[in-house]
C-alpha positions as CSV (number, residue, x, y, z in Angstrom):
1,I,93.1,92.5,72.5
2,A,95.3,89.7,73.8
3,T,98.3,91.9,73.8
4,P,97.0,94.3,76.5
5,M,95.6,91.6,78.7
6,V,99.3,89.8,78.3
7,L,101.2,93.3,79.4
8,N,98.7,93.8,82.1
9,V,99.6,90.4,83.5
10,V,103.0,91.0,83.0
11,D,103.0,94.3,84.9
12,D,100.9,92.9,87.6
13,V,103.8,90.4,88.1
14,K,106.4,93.0,88.1
15,K,104.4,95.0,90.8
16,S,104.0,92.0,93.0
17,A,107.8,91.4,92.5
18,A,108.6,94.8,93.5
19,E,106.5,94.6,96.6
20,T,107.9,91.3,97.8
21,E,111.4,93.2,97.3
22,A,110.3,96.0,99.4
23,R,109.0,93.2,102.1
24,M,112.3,91.9,101.9
25,V,114.5,95.1,102.3
26,V,112.5,96.2,105.4
27,K,112.7,92.9,107.1
28,S,116.1,92.2,106.4
29,V,117.3,95.6,107.8
30,N,115.3,95.3,110.7
31,L,116.7,91.8,111.5
32,Y,120.2,92.9,110.6
33,C,120.1,95.8,112.9
34,E,118.5,94.1,115.6
35,S,121.6,91.8,115.4
36,A,124.2,94.5,114.8
37,N,122.7,96.5,118.1
38,F,122.8,93.6,120.1
39,K,126.6,92.9,118.9
40,A,127.4,96.2,119.9
41,T,126.4,95.9,123.5
42,Q,128.6,92.7,123.8
43,D,131.8,94.0,121.4
44,A,132.9,97.8,122.1
45,T,135.3,97.3,119.0
46,Y,132.4,96.8,116.9
47,T,131.3,99.5,114.2
48,N,127.8,99.3,114.2
49,P,126.4,100.3,110.8
50,C,123.0,101.1,112.3
51,A,124.3,103.3,115.1
52,D,123.7,106.4,113.5
53,K,120.2,105.9,112.3
54,E,121.6,106.4,108.7
55,I,121.3,103.5,106.4
56,S,123.4,104.1,103.3
57,E,122.9,102.1,100.0
58,A,126.1,100.4,100.7
59,D,125.0,99.1,104.1
60,L,122.0,98.2,102.6
61,K,123.8,95.8,100.1
62,L,125.3,94.2,102.9
63,M,122.3,93.8,105.1
64,V,120.1,92.5,101.8
65,D,121.9,89.6,100.2
66,N,120.6,89.2,96.8
67,G,118.4,92.1,96.6
68,N,117.5,93.3,92.9
69,F,116.6,96.5,93.8
70,T,118.0,99.2,91.9
71,S,117.9,102.1,94.4
72,A,116.6,102.3,98.1
73,T,116.2,104.8,100.7
74,V,115.4,103.6,104.3
75,T,114.7,105.5,107.6
76,Y,115.8,103.6,110.5
77,D,114.9,105.1,114.2
78,G,117.1,103.0,116.0
79,A,114.8,100.4,116.7
80,K,113.0,99.7,113.5
81,V,112.4,100.6,110.0
82,T,110.1,103.7,109.9
83,G,110.1,104.5,106.0
84,A,111.6,103.0,103.0
85,T,111.4,103.8,99.2
86,I,112.6,100.6,97.0
87,V,112.8,100.9,93.1
88,S,112.6,97.6,91.7
89,N,111.1,96.0,88.5
90,G,109.9,99.3,87.2
91,H,107.9,100.1,90.3
92,T,108.6,102.4,93.2
93,V,107.5,100.8,96.5
94,T,106.9,103.2,99.7
95,Y,106.7,101.8,103.1
96,A,105.3,104.1,105.7
97,N,103.2,103.5,108.7
98,G,103.2,99.6,108.3
99,S,101.7,100.0,104.6
100,Y,103.0,99.4,101.5
101,T,102.3,101.6,98.2
102,S,103.6,100.7,94.9
103,T,103.8,103.5,92.1
104,K,104.6,103.0,88.5
105,G,105.4,106.4,86.5
106,T,103.1,109.1,87.8
107,T,100.2,106.7,88.7
108,T,99.8,105.2,92.3
109,T,98.0,102.0,93.0
110,E,95.9,101.4,96.2
111,P,97.9,100.3,99.2
112,T,98.6,96.8,99.3
113,T,98.5,94.9,102.7
114,S,100.1,95.9,106.0
115,E,103.2,94.8,107.7
116,N,101.1,92.7,109.9
C-alpha cells in the first residue's frame, strides 16, 4: 500500500518539475527575444535569432541556460511565445492560450495555472 503512495508522490514531483521547466523555457524565450529584438534595432550587424520567428532547439539551448528539458518546440510570433511543447522529467508540458497542460504517456492531466 505504501509503495503506490510513494510512487504517486514521486510522479507528482516530476510533473511539478516539468511544469516549472516549461514556465522557465517560455519566460526565458520571451525575455531573450525581447532583448534580441531591441539589440537588432541598435546594431544592424547583429544576427537576431528571433527575427525569423523560428526558434530552433539550438537557439533554445542558448536562450535557456541550464535547462534540463530533453526536447522542446516553441512557437514565437515576433513579440511573444504563443505555444510550446516541452518534454522534461518524463512529462510533456504544452503551453497554449496562457495555460500549461501536463501529459504523461497518453493521459492528459487537468490544466494547471495560467501564465498570469
